[in-house]
C-alpha positions in Angstrom: 19.3 19.1 -12.6 16.8 21.4 -11.0 14.1 19.4 -8.5 10.7 19.7 -7.8 10.5 20.0 -3.5 8.2 18.0 -4.1 8.0 13.7 -3.5 4.9 11.0 -3.6 3.8 8.3 -0.7 1.2 5.9 -3.0 -0.7 3.4 -1.8 -1.4 1.1 -4.8 -5.1 -0.1 -4.5 -7.9 2.1 -5.2 -5.5 4.9 -6.1 -3.4 3.7 -8.6 -4.2 0.6 -9.4 -8.5 0.0 -9.9 -10.1 -2.3 -7.1 -12.2 -3.4 -9.8 -9.5 -4.3 -12.4 -6.7 -4.1 -10.2 -4.4 -3.0 -13.1 -3.9 0.6 -13.6 -6.4 1.4 -15.6 -6.1 4.9 -16.9 -3.4 5.8 -18.8 -3.0 9.8 -17.8 -1.3 7.6 -14.1 1.4 6.0 -15.1 2.3 9.0 -17.9 2.1 11.0 -15.3 4.3 8.9 -12.8 7.2 8.6 -15.0 7.1 12.0 -16.2 7.1 13.6 -12.0 9.7 11.1 -11.3 11.7 12.0 -14.5 11.6 16.1 -13.5 12.8 14.4 -10.1 10.2 14.1 -7.6 10.7 10.8 -5.3 7.6 8.6 -5.3 7.3 5.4 -3.3 4.9 2.6 -3.2 3.1 2.1 0.1 1.6 -0.6 -0.4 0.3 -4.0 1.7 0.6 -5.2 -1.9 3.6 -7.2 -2.8 7.3 -7.3 -4.6 5.5 -10.3 -7.2 2.1 -7.4 -7.4 3.9 -4.7 -8.0 6.8 -5.8 -10.4 4.3 -8.2 -12.1 1.2 -5.5 -12.5 2.5 -1.7 -12.3 5.8 -1.3 -13.0 5.5 -2.9 -16.8 2.5 0.0 -16.9 4.7 2.4 -16.1 7.5 1.1 -18.2 5.3 1.2 -21.0 4.7 4.9 -21.3 9.1 5.4 -20.3 10.1 4.7 -17.0 13.6 2.8 -17.7 14.2 6.4 -19.9 12.5 8.1 -17.0 15.3 6.8 -14.6 18.3 7.3 -16.6 18.3 10.2 -15.7 20.3 11.5 -12.9 18.5 13.2 -9.6 15.8 10.5 -10.7 14.2 7.6 -7.4 11.3 6.0 -7.3 11.6 2.9 -4.7 8.7 0.3 -3.3 7.8 -0.9 0.5 5.3 -4.0 0.3 2.9 -5.7 2.4 3.2 -2.8 4.8 7.1 -2.6 6.0 7.4 -5.8 5.5 9.7 -6.4 2.3 11.2 -3.3 0.8 13.7 -2.9 -2.7 14.8 -0.8 -5.1 13.3 0.1 -8.5 15.6 1.1 -11.4 15.6 1.2 -14.5 15.8 -2.3 -14.9 13.0 -2.6 -13.2 12.1 -4.1 -9.8 15.4 -5.5 -7.8 15.1 -8.9 -5.1 12.8 -7.7 -2.7 14.1 -8.2 1.1 11.5 -9.6 3.7 11.8 -8.7 7.2 11.2 -12.4 8.7 10.7 -11.3 12.2 7.4 -9.7 11.6 6.8 -13.0 9.4 4.0 -15.6 9.6 4.9 -19.8 10.8 4.6 -21.8 8.0 2.0 -23.5 10.1 0.0 -20.6 10.6 0.0 -20.0 7.5 -1.5 -23.4 6.5 -3.8 -23.1 8.7 -5.2 -19.6 7.3 -5.1 -21.3 3.4 -7.1 -24.9 4.8 -10.1 -22.4 5.9 -10.3 -20.3 2.3 -9.6 -23.4 0.5 -12.1 -25.2 2.6 -15.0 -23.2 3.2 -14.4 -19.4 1.2 -13.3 -20.3 -2.0 -16.8 -19.3 -3.4 -15.9 -15.2 -2.8 -12.4 -15.0 -2.3 -8.2 -17.0 -2.9 -5.5 -17.1 -0.6 -3.0 -14.9 -2.0 0.5 -16.9 -2.5 2.8 -14.0 -2.8 2.9 -12.7 0.1 6.0 -13.7 2.9 6.2 -11.9 5.8 1.9 -11.2 5.7 -1.5 -13.3 4.9 -3.8 -11.6 2.2 -7.1 -13.4 1.7 -8.5 -11.2 -1.5 -11.5 -11.1 -2.7 -12.2 -13.0 -6.5 -13.2 -10.6 -8.9 -16.5 -12.8 -10.2 -17.7 -11.9 -6.9 -19.7 -8.3 -6.5 -19.4 -6.4 -3.2 -21.8 -6.6 -1.2 -21.4 -10.8 -1.5 -17.8 -10.9 -0.6 -18.4 -8.1 3.1 -20.8 -10.9 4.1 -18.2 -13.9 3.2 -14.9 -11.2 4.4 -16.7 -10.6 8.3 -17.1 -14.3 8.1 -14.2 -15.0 7.1 -12.2 -12.9 10.0 -14.3 -14.5 12.7 -12.9 -17.8 11.8 -8.9 -16.3 11.6 -9.5 -15.2 14.4 -10.5 -19.0 16.2 -8.2 -20.5 14.3 -5.1 -17.7 15.3 -6.0 -17.5 18.6 -6.6 -21.7 19.1 -2.9 -22.1 17.5 -1.7 -19.7 20.7 -1.1 -16.7 17.8 -2.4 -13.2 19.9 -4.1 -10.2 17.9 -5.3 -7.8 17.8 -8.9 -7.8 16.2 -10.6 -4.5 14.5 -8.3 -2.5 17.5 -10.4 -4.5 20.0 -7.4 -5.6 22.0 -7.0 -9.2 22.7 -4.2 -11.0 24.6 -3.3 -14.8 24.4 -2.0 -16.2 27.5 1.3 -15.0 27.5 -0.3 -11.0 27.5 0.8 -10.6 24.1 -0.9 -9.0 21.4 1.9 -9.5 18.5 -0.5 -9.6 15.0 -3.8 -7.9 13.8 -6.3 -8.5 11.4 -7.1 -5.7 9.5 -9.5 -5.6 6.5 -9.7 -3.5 3.4 -12.0 -3.3 0.2 -11.5 -6.1 -1.4 -9.0 -8.4 1.0 -8.6 -9.1 4.0 -4.7 -8.4 5.1 -3.7 -10.1 8.5 -0.4 -9.4 10.3 1.9 -8.1 12.8 0.8 -5.1 14.7 5.1 -3.7 13.7 3.9 -3.8 9.7 1.1 -1.2 9.1 2.2 2.7 6.5 3.7 5.2 8.5 6.8 2.6 9.6 6.6 1.8 5.4 7.4 5.2 4.8 10.0 6.1 7.1 11.7 3.1 5.4 11.2 4.6 2.2 12.5 8.3 4.0 15.6 6.3 5.0 15.3 5.5 1.8 15.9 8.7 -0.5 18.0 9.8 2.5 20.8 7.6 2.4 20.3 8.1 -2.1 20.8 12.7 -1.4 18.6 15.3 -0.2 15.2 15.4 -0.2 11.5 17.3 -0.5 10.7 19.7 2.5 7.5 19.3 0.5 4.9 15.9 1.0 2.3 14.5 -0.9 1.3 10.7 0.4 -2.1 9.4 -1.4 -5.0 7.0 0.0 -8.6 4.8 -0.5 -8.1 3.3 3.8 -8.2 5.7 7.6 -4.7 3.6 7.6 -2.8 5.5 4.7 -3.1 9.1 6.2 -0.2 6.8 8.9 1.6 8.0 6.2 1.1 11.2 6.0 1.0 11.1 10.2 4.5 10.0 9.5 6.0 12.6 6.8 3.9 15.4 9.4 6.3 13.9 12.7 9.5 14.4 10.8 8.9 18.1 10.6 7.8 18.0 6.8 5.4 20.3 4.7 2.7 17.0 4.2 -1.3 16.9 2.6 -2.4 14.2 2.4 -5.2 12.6 -0.5 -7.9 10.4 0.7 -9.5 9.2 -2.9 -12.2 7.5 -0.5 -13.5 10.1 1.5 -16.7 8.3 2.2 -15.3 6.6 4.8 -14.9 9.7 6.7 -12.9 12.1 6.2 -9.9 12.4 9.0 -9.1 15.4 11.1 -5.4 15.8 11.5 -2.6 18.6 11.9 -1.8 19.2 8.8 -4.1 19.6 4.6 -5.9 17.1 3.7 -7.3 17.1 0.5 -9.9 15.5 -1.8 -10.9 16.1 -5.7 -14.6 15.9 -5.5 -17.7 13.7 -6.0 -14.6 11.8 -7.9 -12.6 8.6 -6.1 -10.0 6.0 -6.1 -7.7 6.0 -8.9 -10.3 8.7 -11.4 -9.4 10.6 -8.0 -5.5 10.3 -8.1 -5.7 10.4 -11.9 -6.6 14.1 -12.0 -5.4 14.9 -8.4 -1.9 13.5 -10.4 -2.4 15.6 -13.4 -2.7 18.7 -12.1 0.0 18.7 -10.1 2.5 17.4 -13.3 0.5 20.9 -14.6 1.6 23.1 -11.6 5.3 21.4 -11.7 5.2 22.6 -15.5 6.5 18.7 -16.2 
């Protein structure tokens, strides 16, 4: 099998799944991903989402587009890294494997319970607690709540969550401002996204998750010299940072450049006025056409 010299590292919310419907809303995305993986392009989902979300939302859409048959072909590779590196699993013709959880970055039960209680008591009208996370804590915008109302509530939630966690003695880095606990440790941070707030170990981020995916692909055989990462937030550039640091020819597709394009030593791409999954769909079809698959 003559494999294309290209690999993909993909954020899920925004590029692959619509931030509005939180599903793969553009059919060509599923079809093109399946065609590319069938051609031998290694593809990894590098996401803050849980294993369950990928298994229940993303993989079924890809299977409808022929993923099982694609992954039965020799030389095909797909992998998932979830919760920004806190969990990971294989993806093969039978679907998702059981996730491996990094327990060293997981929160205590008391901390998880305290944040869940905060959401249910004070913020249930705009957000809900994500029960599927195993290493990090995530609170997500309700689908029946508008973005502006959610943003106001999100800021208040983050302030109160910060108070709850520091009250328990948990050290945090909050919105990039270091706050040390009594021992001087700063092990966690609060990270707001477009539709959620993640509370996570500082060891969890897209560069570490990308490294995990590359290690998996290397264990299966030679890896491409050229890679494209795709994301809708500034933290997604860390995937490309990791690729570039390891010496790969790297490009990053920013599907929400309105937040500001970062200055990087590799190519940063956009799709004109298109954003989110529409931008990724257009770019992905361009890749498939260019490769002739």
